[in-house]
PDB file of N, CA, C, O and CB in Angstrom:
ATOM      1  N   UNK A   1      -3.258 -26.191  16.416  1.00  0.00           N
ATOM      2  CA  UNK A   1      -3.198 -24.766  16.915  1.00  0.00           C
ATOM      3  C   UNK A   1      -3.421 -23.975  15.694  1.00  0.00           C
ATOM      4  O   UNK A   1      -2.917 -24.326  14.627  1.00  0.00           O
ATOM      5  CB  UNK A   1      -1.800 -24.361  17.645  1.00  0.00           C
ATOM      6  N   UNK A   2      -4.124 -22.968  15.798  1.00  0.00           N
ATOM      7  CA  UNK A   2      -4.482 -21.988  14.741  1.00  0.00           C
ATOM      8  C   UNK A   2      -3.400 -20.925  14.718  1.00  0.00           C
ATOM      9  O   UNK A   2      -2.889 -20.416  15.716  1.00  0.00           O
ATOM     10  CB  UNK A   2      -5.913 -21.334  14.992  1.00  0.00           C
ATOM     11  N   UNK A   3      -3.092 -20.632  13.338  1.00  0.00           N
ATOM     12  CA  UNK A   3      -2.079 -19.503  13.108  1.00  0.00           C
ATOM     13  C   UNK A   3      -2.746 -18.194  12.993  1.00  0.00           C
ATOM     14  O   UNK A   3      -3.660 -18.077  12.177  1.00  0.00           O
ATOM     15  CB  UNK A   3      -1.242 -19.727  11.827  1.00  0.00           C
ATOM     16  N   UNK A   4      -2.380 -17.184  13.734  1.00  0.00           N
ATOM     17  CA  UNK A   4      -2.975 -15.955  13.658  1.00  0.00           C
ATOM     18  C   UNK A   4      -2.012 -14.893  13.210  1.00  0.00           C
ATOM     19  O   UNK A   4      -0.932 -14.676  13.760  1.00  0.00           O
ATOM     20  CB  UNK A   4      -3.561 -15.633  14.915  1.00  0.00           C
ATOM     21  N   UNK A   5      -2.490 -14.243  12.163  1.00  0.00           N
ATOM     22  CA  UNK A   5      -1.726 -13.329  11.294  1.00  0.00           C
ATOM     23  C   UNK A   5      -1.903 -11.819  12.023  1.00  0.00           C
ATOM     24  O   UNK A   5      -3.041 -11.359  12.117  1.00  0.00           O
ATOM     25  CB  UNK A   5      -2.350 -13.392   9.640  1.00  0.00           C
ATOM     26  N   UNK A   6      -0.922 -11.172  12.459  1.00  0.00           N
ATOM     27  CA  UNK A   6      -1.066  -9.876  12.993  1.00  0.00           C
ATOM     28  C   UNK A   6      -1.128  -8.974  11.936  1.00  0.00           C
ATOM     29  O   UNK A   6      -0.478  -9.135  10.903  1.00  0.00           O
ATOM     30  CB  UNK A   6      -0.036  -9.520  13.897  1.00  0.00           C
ATOM     31  N   UNK A   7      -1.944  -7.940  12.155  1.00  0.00           N
ATOM     32  CA  UNK A   7      -2.083  -6.786  11.138  1.00  0.00           C
ATOM     33  C   UNK A   7      -1.955  -5.479  11.736  1.00  0.00           C
ATOM     34  O   UNK A   7      -2.601  -5.227  12.753  1.00  0.00           O
ATOM     35  CB  UNK A   7      -3.408  -6.809  10.428  1.00  0.00           C
ATOM     36  N   UNK A   8      -1.204  -4.636  11.223  1.00  0.00           N
ATOM     37  CA  UNK A   8      -0.943  -3.309  11.760  1.00  0.00           C
ATOM     38  C   UNK A   8      -1.391  -2.215  10.800  1.00  0.00           C
ATOM     39  O   UNK A   8      -0.985  -2.266   9.639  1.00  0.00           O
ATOM     40  CB  UNK A   8       0.532  -3.153  12.071  1.00  0.00           C
ATOM     41  N   UNK A   9      -2.175  -1.254  11.181  1.00  0.00           N
ATOM     42  CA  UNK A   9      -2.459  -0.076  10.386  1.00  0.00           C
ATOM     43  C   UNK A   9      -1.564   0.974  10.556  1.00  0.00           C
ATOM     44  O   UNK A   9      -1.382   1.405  11.694  1.00  0.00           O
ATOM     45  CB  UNK A   9      -3.707   0.412  10.631  1.00  0.00           C
ATOM     46  N   UNK A  10      -0.920   1.502   9.516  1.00  0.00           N
ATOM     47  CA  UNK A  10      -0.039   2.583   9.571  1.00  0.00           C
ATOM     48  C   UNK A  10      -0.535   3.887   8.745  1.00  0.00           C
ATOM     49  O   UNK A  10      -1.495   3.790   7.980  1.00  0.00           O
ATOM     50  CB  UNK A  10       1.291   2.084   9.066  1.00  0.00           C
ATOM     51  N   UNK A  11       0.058   4.937   8.903  1.00  0.00           N
ATOM     52  CA  UNK A  11      -0.360   6.062   8.227  1.00  0.00           C
ATOM     53  C   UNK A  11       0.789   6.520   7.419  1.00  0.00           C
ATOM     54  O   UNK A  11       1.851   6.675   8.023  1.00  0.00           O
ATOM     55  CB  UNK A  11      -0.871   7.105   9.145  1.00  0.00           C
ATOM     56  N   UNK A  12       0.750   6.756   6.178  1.00  0.00           N
ATOM     57  CA  UNK A  12       1.821   7.250   5.259  1.00  0.00           C
ATOM     58  C   UNK A  12       1.493   8.637   4.796  1.00  0.00           C
ATOM     59  O   UNK A  12       0.364   8.904   4.384  1.00  0.00           O
ATOM     60  CB  UNK A  12       1.997   6.315   4.026  1.00  0.00           C
ATOM     61  N   UNK A  13       2.426   9.502   4.854  1.00  0.00           N
ATOM     62  CA  UNK A  13       2.384  10.805   4.446  1.00  0.00           C
ATOM     63  C   UNK A  13       3.473  11.157   3.405  1.00  0.00           C
ATOM     64  O   UNK A  13       4.659  11.003   3.701  1.00  0.00           O
ATOM     65  CB  UNK A  13       2.477  11.639   5.611  1.00  0.00           C
ATOM     66  N   UNK A  14       3.101  11.622   2.203  1.00  0.00           N
ATOM     67  CA  UNK A  14       4.143  12.157   1.319  1.00  0.00           C
ATOM     68  C   UNK A  14       3.619  13.211   0.557  1.00  0.00           C
ATOM     69  O   UNK A  14       2.417  13.428   0.404  1.00  0.00           O
ATOM     70  CB  UNK A  14       4.712  11.159   0.426  1.00  0.00           C
ATOM     71  N   UNK A  15       4.672  13.952   0.016  1.00  0.00           N
ATOM     72  CA  UNK A  15       4.396  15.096  -0.830  1.00  0.00           C
ATOM     73  C   UNK A  15       4.443  14.658  -2.336  1.00  0.00           C
ATOM     74  O   UNK A  15       5.254  13.819  -2.729  1.00  0.00           O
ATOM     75  CB  UNK A  15       5.434  16.249  -0.534  1.00  0.00           C
ATOM     76  N   UNK A  16       3.590  15.229  -3.103  1.00  0.00           N
ATOM     77  CA  UNK A  16       3.786  14.935  -4.501  1.00  0.00           C
ATOM     78  C   UNK A  16       3.327  16.095  -5.361  1.00  0.00           C
ATOM     79  O   UNK A  16       2.744  17.033  -4.817  1.00  0.00           O
ATOM     80  CB  UNK A  16       3.053  13.668  -4.884  1.00  0.00           C
ATOM     81  N   UNK A  17       3.533  16.095  -6.561  1.00  0.00           N
ATOM     82  CA  UNK A  17       2.964  17.177  -7.427  1.00  0.00           C
ATOM     83  C   UNK A  17       1.598  16.969  -7.834  1.00  0.00           C
ATOM     84  O   UNK A  17       1.138  15.830  -7.918  1.00  0.00           O
ATOM     85  CB  UNK A  17       3.741  17.350  -8.629  1.00  0.00           C
ATOM     86  N   UNK A  18       0.823  18.149  -8.129  1.00  0.00           N
ATOM     87  CA  UNK A  18      -0.545  17.956  -8.469  1.00  0.00           C
ATOM     88  C   UNK A  18      -0.683  16.853  -9.785  1.00  0.00           C
ATOM     89  O   UNK A  18      -1.478  15.913  -9.816  1.00  0.00           O
ATOM     90  CB  UNK A  18      -1.178  19.466  -8.814  1.00  0.00           C
ATOM     91  N   UNK A  19       0.207  17.182 -10.761  1.00  0.00           N
ATOM     92  CA  UNK A  19       0.203  16.190 -11.839  1.00  0.00           C
ATOM     93  C   UNK A  19       0.328  14.646 -11.415  1.00  0.00           C
ATOM     94  O   UNK A  19      -0.422  13.764 -11.834  1.00  0.00           O
ATOM     95  CB  UNK A  19       1.348  16.538 -12.756  1.00  0.00           C
ATOM     96  N   UNK A  20       1.368  14.458 -10.537  1.00  0.00           N
ATOM     97  CA  UNK A  20       1.399  12.907 -10.048  1.00  0.00           C
ATOM     98  C   UNK A  20       0.151  12.470  -9.383  1.00  0.00           C
ATOM     99  O   UNK A  20      -0.295  11.334  -9.542  1.00  0.00           O
ATOM    100  CB  UNK A  20       2.567  12.630  -8.995  1.00  0.00           C
ATOM    101  N   UNK A  21      -0.411  13.356  -8.646  1.00  0.00           N
ATOM    102  CA  UNK A  21      -1.620  12.955  -7.841  1.00  0.00           C
ATOM    103  C   UNK A  21      -2.723  12.740  -8.888  1.00  0.00           C
ATOM    104  O   UNK A  21      -3.491  11.789  -8.747  1.00  0.00           O
ATOM    105  CB  UNK A  21      -2.057  14.097  -6.711  1.00  0.00           C
ATOM    106  N   UNK A  22      -2.834  13.540  -9.887  1.00  0.00           N
ATOM    107  CA  UNK A  22      -3.799  13.481 -10.837  1.00  0.00           C
ATOM    108  C   UNK A  22      -3.751  11.976 -11.615  1.00  0.00           C
ATOM    109  O   UNK A  22      -4.713  11.220 -11.748  1.00  0.00           O
ATOM    110  CB  UNK A  22      -3.567  14.725 -11.803  1.00  0.00           C
ATOM    111  N   UNK A  23      -2.504  11.771 -12.046  1.00  0.00           N
ATOM    112  CA  UNK A  23      -2.110  10.534 -12.715  1.00  0.00           C
ATOM    113  C   UNK A  23      -2.399   9.153 -11.778  1.00  0.00           C
ATOM    114  O   UNK A  23      -2.926   8.105 -12.150  1.00  0.00           O
ATOM    115  CB  UNK A  23      -0.516  10.681 -13.078  1.00  0.00           C
ATOM    116  N   UNK A  24      -1.960   9.446 -10.653  1.00  0.00           N
ATOM    117  CA  UNK A  24      -2.347   8.341  -9.476  1.00  0.00           C
ATOM    118  C   UNK A  24      -3.836   8.010  -9.455  1.00  0.00           C
ATOM    119  O   UNK A  24      -4.278   6.862  -9.487  1.00  0.00           O
ATOM    120  CB  UNK A  24      -1.976   8.908  -7.936  1.00  0.00           C
ATOM    121  N   UNK A  25      -4.600   9.175  -9.397  1.00  0.00           N
ATOM    122  CA  UNK A  25      -6.071   8.939  -9.324  1.00  0.00           C
ATOM    123  C   UNK A  25      -6.759   8.325 -10.493  1.00  0.00           C
ATOM    124  O   UNK A  25      -7.778   7.637 -10.444  1.00  0.00           O
ATOM    125  CB  UNK A  25      -6.722  10.167  -9.083  1.00  0.00           C
ATOM    126  N   UNK A  26      -6.074   8.660 -11.553  1.00  0.00           N
ATOM    127  CA  UNK A  26      -6.551   7.928 -12.899  1.00  0.00           C
ATOM    128  C   UNK A  26      -6.305   6.450 -12.750  1.00  0.00           C
ATOM    129  O   UNK A  26      -7.214   5.624 -12.828  1.00  0.00           O
ATOM    130  CB  UNK A  26      -5.733   8.462 -14.260  1.00  0.00           C
ATOM    131  N   UNK A  27      -5.063   6.153 -12.538  1.00  0.00           N
ATOM    132  CA  UNK A  27      -4.772   4.648 -12.294  1.00  0.00           C
ATOM    133  C   UNK A  27      -5.501   3.974 -11.181  1.00  0.00           C
ATOM    134  O   UNK A  27      -5.648   2.759 -11.317  1.00  0.00           O
ATOM    135  CB  UNK A  27      -3.332   4.451 -12.003  1.00  0.00           C
ATOM    136  N   UNK A  28      -5.963   4.503 -10.158  1.00  0.00           N
ATOM    137  CA  UNK A  28      -6.725   4.062  -9.030  1.00  0.00           C
ATOM    138  C   UNK A  28      -8.125   3.969  -9.647  1.00  0.00           C
ATOM    139  O   UNK A  28      -8.783   2.974  -9.343  1.00  0.00           O
ATOM    140  CB  UNK A  28      -6.622   5.056  -7.738  1.00  0.00           C
ATOM    141  N   UNK A  29      -8.720   4.963 -10.554  1.00  0.00           N
ATOM    142  CA  UNK A  29      -9.887   4.747 -11.084  1.00  0.00           C
ATOM    143  C   UNK A  29     -10.159   3.579 -12.083  1.00  0.00           C
ATOM    144  O   UNK A  29     -11.218   2.953 -12.132  1.00  0.00           O
ATOM    145  CB  UNK A  29     -10.168   5.852 -11.604  1.00  0.00           C
ATOM    146  N   UNK A  30      -9.083   3.368 -12.863  1.00  0.00           N
ATOM    147  CA  UNK A  30      -9.016   2.286 -13.790  1.00  0.00           C
ATOM    148  C   UNK A  30      -9.389   0.921 -13.078  1.00  0.00           C
ATOM    149  O   UNK A  30     -10.049   0.035 -13.620  1.00  0.00           O
ATOM    150  CB  UNK A  30      -7.590   2.235 -14.413  1.00  0.00           C
ATOM    151  N   UNK A  31      -8.855   0.868 -11.727  1.00  0.00           N
ATOM    152  CA  UNK A  31      -9.156  -0.408 -10.907  1.00  0.00           C
ATOM    153  C   UNK A  31     -10.386  -0.284 -10.058  1.00  0.00           C
ATOM    154  O   UNK A  31     -10.668  -1.185  -9.269  1.00  0.00           O
ATOM    155  CB  UNK A  31      -7.971  -0.760  -9.962  1.00  0.00           C
ATOM    156  N   UNK A  32     -11.196   0.874 -10.190  1.00  0.00           N
ATOM    157  CA  UNK A  32     -12.284   1.119  -9.458  1.00  0.00           C
ATOM    158  C   UNK A  32     -11.919   1.207  -7.968  1.00  0.00           C
ATOM    159  O   UNK A  32     -12.681   0.713  -7.137  1.00  0.00           O
ATOM    160  CB  UNK A  32     -13.274   0.110  -9.739  1.00  0.00           C
ATOM    161  N   UNK A  33     -10.851   1.780  -7.623  1.00  0.00           N
ATOM    162  CA  UNK A  33     -10.453   1.960  -6.348  1.00  0.00           C
ATOM    163  C   UNK A  33     -10.293   3.534  -5.941  1.00  0.00           C
ATOM    164  O   UNK A  33     -10.214   4.423  -6.789  1.00  0.00           O
ATOM    165  CB  UNK A  33      -9.187   1.188  -6.193  1.00  0.00           C
ATOM    166  N   UNK A  34     -10.259   3.738  -4.682  1.00  0.00           N
ATOM    167  CA  UNK A  34      -9.912   5.113  -4.260  1.00  0.00           C
ATOM    168  C   UNK A  34      -8.448   5.229  -4.223  1.00  0.00           C
ATOM    169  O   UNK A  34      -7.789   4.189  -4.238  1.00  0.00           O
ATOM    170  CB  UNK A  34     -10.507   5.480  -2.891  1.00  0.00           C
ATOM    171  N   UNK A  35      -7.858   6.377  -4.176  1.00  0.00           N
ATOM    172  CA  UNK A  35      -6.440   6.556  -4.292  1.00  0.00           C
ATOM    173  C   UNK A  35      -5.788   6.008  -3.007  1.00  0.00           C
ATOM    174  O   UNK A  35      -4.675   5.485  -3.058  1.00  0.00           O
ATOM    175  CB  UNK A  35      -6.085   8.060  -4.531  1.00  0.00           C
ATOM    176  N   UNK A  36      -6.471   6.126  -1.863  1.00  0.00           N
ATOM    177  CA  UNK A  36      -5.940   5.428  -0.622  1.00  0.00           C
ATOM    178  C   UNK A  36      -5.815   3.846  -0.859  1.00  0.00           C
ATOM    179  O   UNK A  36      -4.828   3.162  -0.588  1.00  0.00           O
ATOM    180  CB  UNK A  36      -6.948   5.723   0.651  1.00  0.00           C
ATOM    181  N   UNK A  37      -6.929   3.441  -1.377  1.00  0.00           N
ATOM    182  CA  UNK A  37      -6.992   1.891  -1.580  1.00  0.00           C
ATOM    183  C   UNK A  37      -5.914   1.422  -2.587  1.00  0.00           C
ATOM    184  O   UNK A  37      -5.311   0.364  -2.404  1.00  0.00           O
ATOM    185  CB  UNK A  37      -8.464   1.427  -2.142  1.00  0.00           C
ATOM    186  N   UNK A  38      -5.688   2.190  -3.610  1.00  0.00           N
ATOM    187  CA  UNK A  38      -4.804   1.871  -4.557  1.00  0.00           C
ATOM    188  C   UNK A  38      -3.375   1.938  -4.053  1.00  0.00           C
ATOM    189  O   UNK A  38      -2.561   1.072  -4.375  1.00  0.00           O
ATOM    190  CB  UNK A  38      -5.017   2.702  -5.668  1.00  0.00           C
ATOM    191  N   UNK A  39      -3.075   2.919  -3.295  1.00  0.00           N
ATOM    192  CA  UNK A  39      -1.741   3.077  -2.710  1.00  0.00           C
ATOM    193  C   UNK A  39      -1.531   1.833  -1.764  1.00  0.00           C
ATOM    194  O   UNK A  39      -0.451   1.242  -1.778  1.00  0.00           O
ATOM    195  CB  UNK A  39      -1.608   4.503  -1.904  1.00  0.00           C
ATOM    196  N   UNK A  40      -2.412   1.496  -1.062  1.00  0.00           N
ATOM    197  CA  UNK A  40      -2.369   0.443  -0.034  1.00  0.00           C
ATOM    198  C   UNK A  40      -2.182  -0.838  -0.686  1.00  0.00           C
ATOM    199  O   UNK A  40      -1.516  -1.702  -0.116  1.00  0.00           O
ATOM    200  CB  UNK A  40      -3.613   0.410   0.821  1.00  0.00           C
ATOM    201  N   UNK A  41      -2.778  -1.080  -1.988  1.00  0.00           N
ATOM    202  CA  UNK A  41      -2.648  -2.445  -2.608  1.00  0.00           C
ATOM    203  C   UNK A  41      -1.178  -2.467  -3.157  1.00  0.00           C
ATOM    204  O   UNK A  41      -0.507  -3.499  -3.168  1.00  0.00           O
ATOM    205  CB  UNK A  41      -3.798  -2.720  -3.831  1.00  0.00           C
ATOM    206  N   UNK A  42      -0.702  -1.191  -3.637  1.00  0.00           N
ATOM    207  CA  UNK A  42       0.776  -1.336  -4.138  1.00  0.00           C
ATOM    208  C   UNK A  42       1.704  -1.578  -2.960  1.00  0.00           C
ATOM    209  O   UNK A  42       2.690  -2.293  -3.139  1.00  0.00           O
ATOM    210  CB  UNK A  42       1.285  -0.001  -4.929  1.00  0.00           C
ATOM    211  N   UNK A  43       1.488  -1.084  -1.864  1.00  0.00           N
ATOM    212  CA  UNK A  43       2.312  -1.254  -0.672  1.00  0.00           C
ATOM    213  C   UNK A  43       2.334  -2.804  -0.274  1.00  0.00           C
ATOM    214  O   UNK A  43       3.377  -3.437  -0.108  1.00  0.00           O
ATOM    215  CB  UNK A  43       1.729  -0.336   0.532  1.00  0.00           C
ATOM    216  N   UNK A  44       1.021  -3.342  -0.140  1.00  0.00           N
ATOM    217  CA  UNK A  44       0.906  -4.666   0.232  1.00  0.00           C
ATOM    218  C   UNK A  44       1.606  -5.590  -0.745  1.00  0.00           C
ATOM    219  O   UNK A  44       2.338  -6.486  -0.324  1.00  0.00           O
ATOM    220  CB  UNK A  44      -0.492  -5.005   0.368  1.00  0.00           C
ATOM    221  N   UNK A  45       1.395  -5.389  -2.066  1.00  0.00           N
ATOM    222  CA  UNK A  45       2.097  -6.189  -3.133  1.00  0.00           C
ATOM    223  C   UNK A  45       3.584  -6.139  -2.898  1.00  0.00           C
ATOM    224  O   UNK A  45       4.229  -7.185  -2.963  1.00  0.00           O
ATOM    225  CB  UNK A  45       1.770  -5.649  -4.579  1.00  0.00           C
ATOM    226  N   UNK A  46       4.160  -5.010  -2.635  1.00  0.00           N
ATOM    227  CA  UNK A  46       5.593  -4.915  -2.585  1.00  0.00           C
ATOM    228  C   UNK A  46       6.077  -5.663  -1.254  1.00  0.00           C
ATOM    229  O   UNK A  46       7.158  -6.252  -1.243  1.00  0.00           O
ATOM    230  CB  UNK A  46       6.051  -3.358  -2.624  1.00  0.00           C
ATOM    231  N   UNK A  47       5.298  -5.623  -0.211  1.00  0.00           N
ATOM    232  CA  UNK A  47       5.602  -6.233   0.910  1.00  0.00           C
ATOM    233  C   UNK A  47       5.632  -7.692   0.794  1.00  0.00           C
ATOM    234  O   UNK A  47       6.430  -8.357   1.456  1.00  0.00           O
ATOM    235  CB  UNK A  47       4.766  -5.831   1.856  1.00  0.00           C
ATOM    236  N   UNK A  48       4.714  -8.267  -0.097  1.00  0.00           N
ATOM    237  CA  UNK A  48       4.607  -9.716  -0.353  1.00  0.00           C
ATOM    238  C   UNK A  48       5.737 -10.232  -1.173  1.00  0.00           C
ATOM    239  O   UNK A  48       6.148 -11.383  -1.022  1.00  0.00           O
ATOM    240  CB  UNK A  48       3.321 -10.040  -1.041  1.00  0.00           C
ATOM    241  N   UNK A  49       6.279  -9.355  -2.090  1.00  0.00           N
ATOM    242  CA  UNK A  49       7.194  -9.720  -3.085  1.00  0.00           C
ATOM    243  C   UNK A  49       8.686  -9.515  -2.472  1.00  0.00           C
ATOM    244  O   UNK A  49       9.638 -10.197  -2.849  1.00  0.00           O
ATOM    245  CB  UNK A  49       6.919  -8.845  -4.408  1.00  0.00           C
ATOM    246  N   UNK A  50       8.775  -8.577  -1.560  1.00  0.00           N
ATOM    247  CA  UNK A  50      10.171  -8.305  -1.091  1.00  0.00           C
ATOM    248  C   UNK A  50      10.614  -9.240   0.080  1.00  0.00           C
ATOM    249  O   UNK A  50       9.801  -9.657   0.904  1.00  0.00           O
ATOM    250  CB  UNK A  50      10.282  -6.813  -0.626  1.00  0.00           C
ATOM    251  N   UNK A  51      11.829  -9.522   0.111  1.00  0.00           N
ATOM    252  CA  UNK A  51      12.347 -10.420   1.205  1.00  0.00           C
ATOM    253  C   UNK A  51      12.124  -9.750   2.574  1.00  0.00           C
ATOM    254  O   UNK A  51      12.283  -8.537   2.708  1.00  0.00           O
ATOM    255  CB  UNK A  51      13.906 -10.736   1.000  1.00  0.00           C
ATOM    256  N   UNK A  52      11.779 -10.497   3.520  1.00  0.00           N
ATOM    257  CA  UNK A  52      11.622  -9.914   4.869  1.00  0.00           C
ATOM    258  C   UNK A  52      12.967  -9.904   5.593  1.00  0.00           C
ATOM    259  O   UNK A  52      13.558 -10.936   5.912  1.00  0.00           O
ATOM    260  CB  UNK A  52      10.567 -10.712   5.701  1.00  0.00           C
ATOM    261  N   UNK A  53      13.414  -8.657   5.833  1.00  0.00           N
ATOM    262  CA  UNK A  53      14.770  -8.506   6.459  1.00  0.00           C
ATOM    263  C   UNK A  53      14.727  -8.298   7.926  1.00  0.00           C
ATOM    264  O   UNK A  53      15.730  -8.394   8.634  1.00  0.00           O
ATOM    265  CB  UNK A  53      15.510  -7.359   5.852  1.00  0.00           C
ATOM    266  N   UNK A  54      13.600  -8.023   8.344  1.00  0.00           N
ATOM    267  CA  UNK A  54      13.427  -7.728   9.900  1.00  0.00           C
ATOM    268  C   UNK A  54      13.035  -8.985  10.470  1.00  0.00           C
ATOM    269  O   UNK A  54      12.394  -9.837   9.855  1.00  0.00           O
ATOM    270  CB  UNK A  54      12.304  -6.582  10.281  1.00  0.00           C
ATOM    271  N   UNK A  55      13.483  -9.100  11.819  1.00  0.00           N
ATOM    272  CA  UNK A  55      13.200 -10.192  12.610  1.00  0.00           C
ATOM    273  C   UNK A  55      12.283  -9.900  13.807  1.00  0.00           C
ATOM    274  O   UNK A  55      12.602  -8.963  14.540  1.00  0.00           O
ATOM    275  CB  UNK A  55      14.433 -10.746  13.044  1.00  0.00           C
ATOM    276  N   UNK A  56      11.253 -10.559  14.058  1.00  0.00           N
ATOM    277  CA  UNK A  56      10.452 -10.247  15.077  1.00  0.00           C
ATOM    278  C   UNK A  56      10.880 -10.844  16.312  1.00  0.00           C
ATOM    279  O   UNK A  56      11.344 -11.982  16.251  1.00  0.00           O
ATOM    280  CB  UNK A  56       9.188 -10.577  14.787  1.00  0.00           C
ATOM    281  N   UNK A  57      10.793 -10.219  17.507  1.00  0.00           N
ATOM    282  CA  UNK A  57      11.421 -10.716  18.764  1.00  0.00           C
ATOM    283  C   UNK A  57      10.265 -11.357  19.487  1.00  0.00           C
ATOM    284  O   UNK A  57      10.439 -11.881  20.587  1.00  0.00           O
ATOM    285  CB  UNK A  57      12.143  -9.542  19.656  1.00  0.00           C
TER     286      UNK A  57
END
């Protein structure tokens, strides 16, 4: 039996200062990523390392 991994796409919105946005864009550019791709990679990395506390029904 094949295991199927479910993927969900979410939209995240947050407010930040222009300076923080500029610094984030610089970090993303260092990795040759867009700002959205960089933020997504950070979130995915955090999800992989944090313990799963929610139970799916």
